C-alpha positions as CSV (number, residue, x, y, z in Angstrom):
1,X,-59.9,26.1,28.8
2,X,-62.3,28.9,28.1
3,X,-65.9,28.3,28.9
4,X,-68.3,28.4,25.9
5,X,-71.5,30.3,26.0
6,X,-74.5,28.3,25.2
7,X,-76.9,31.2,24.7
8,X,-78.3,32.3,21.3
9,X,-76.3,35.2,19.8
10,X,-79.3,37.6,20.3
11,X,-79.4,36.8,24.0
12,X,-75.7,37.4,24.3
13,X,-76.0,40.7,22.6
14,X,-79.0,41.6,24.7
15,X,-77.0,41.0,27.9
16,X,-74.1,43.1,26.6
17,X,-76.5,46.0,25.7
18,X,-78.2,45.7,29.1
19,X,-74.8,45.9,30.8
20,X,-74.0,49.0,28.7
21,X,-77.2,50.6,29.8
22,X,-76.4,50.0,33.4
23,X,-73.0,51.7,32.9
24,X,-74.7,54.6,31.2
25,X,-76.9,55.0,34.3
26,X,-73.8,54.9,36.5
27,X,-72.5,58.0,34.8
28,X,-75.9,59.8,34.8
29,X,-76.6,59.4,31.1
30,X,-80.2,58.4,31.7
31,X,-81.6,59.2,28.3
32,X,-78.8,57.2,26.6
33,X,-79.4,54.3,29.1
34,X,-83.1,54.2,28.3
35,X,-82.4,54.0,24.6
36,X,-79.9,51.2,25.2
37,X,-82.4,49.3,27.4
38,X,-84.9,49.6,24.5
39,X,-82.3,48.3,22.1
40,X,-81.5,45.4,24.5
41,X,-85.2,44.6,24.7
42,X,-85.4,44.5,20.9
43,X,-82.3,42.4,20.7
44,X,-83.6,39.9,23.2
45,X,-86.9,39.6,21.2
46,X,-87.7,35.9,21.1
47,X,-84.5,34.5,22.5
48,X,-84.9,35.6,26.1
49,X,-88.4,36.8,27.0
50,X,-87.4,37.4,30.7
51,X,-84.5,39.7,29.5
52,X,-86.9,41.5,27.3
53,X,-89.4,42.0,30.2
54,X,-86.6,43.2,32.4
55,X,-85.5,45.8,29.9
56,X,-89.0,46.9,29.0
57,X,-89.8,47.4,32.7
58,X,-86.7,49.7,33.0
59,X,-88.0,51.7,30.0
60,X,-91.5,51.9,31.4
61,X,-90.3,52.9,34.9
62,X,-88.2,55.7,33.4
63,X,-91.1,57.2,31.4
64,X,-93.5,56.9,34.4
65,X,-91.3,57.7,37.4
66,X,-88.7,60.1,35.9
67,X,-90.5,61.8,33.1
68,X,-94.2,61.4,34.0
69,X,-95.0,60.6,30.4
70,X,-97.7,58.0,30.7
71,X,-98.7,57.9,27.1
72,X,-95.1,57.1,26.1
73,X,-95.0,54.4,28.8
74,X,-98.3,53.0,27.6
75,X,-96.7,52.1,24.3
76,X,-94.1,50.0,26.0
77,X,-96.7,48.6,28.4
78,X,-98.7,47.4,25.4
79,X,-95.6,45.8,24.0
80,X,-95.2,44.0,27.4
81,X,-98.8,42.7,27.1
82,X,-98.1,41.4,23.6
83,X,-95.0,39.6,24.9
84,X,-96.9,38.0,27.7
85,X,-99.7,36.9,25.3
86,X,-97.8,35.8,22.3
87,X,-94.5,34.5,23.6
88,X,-95.3,33.4,27.2
89,X,-98.9,32.5,26.7
90,X,-99.7,34.2,30.1
91,X,-103.1,35.6,29.5
92,X,-103.5,37.0,33.0
93,X,-100.3,39.0,32.9
94,X,-101.2,40.1,29.3
95,X,-104.6,41.4,30.4
96,X,-103.0,43.2,33.4
97,X,-100.4,44.8,31.1
98,X,-103.0,45.8,28.5
99,X,-105.3,47.3,31.1
100,X,-102.5,49.4,32.5
101,X,-101.6,50.6,29.0
102,X,-105.2,51.4,28.4
103,X,-105.5,53.4,31.6
104,X,-102.4,55.4,30.7
105,X,-103.6,56.0,27.2
106,X,-106.9,57.2,28.7
107,X,-105.1,59.6,31.0
108,X,-105.1,57.7,34.3
109,X,-101.9,57.8,36.4
110,X,-100.6,55.0,38.5
111,X,-101.6,54.9,42.1
């Protein structure tokens, strides 16, 4: 008997996209992987906030650590703040995410 998945379809699709992004990283297709992580985050949307956070963090880390593009990373960091505030009702993490985004928009680099 095959097991049945009990996850919402968007969460299932998000996991598939996240796995595809991991495979793209395995074959050194970083740019494609980051696009796929972004697509996975969008797919998770409201069905799996932790999956969305995980994927957004991968996107943010890429723009900061690999490309050094803090303004681009700030956009995704702001999205992370919105998720913490609106979906998870975690004001402390939202403030932290928004502050980091503001610092990056203002030209500050992570320490």
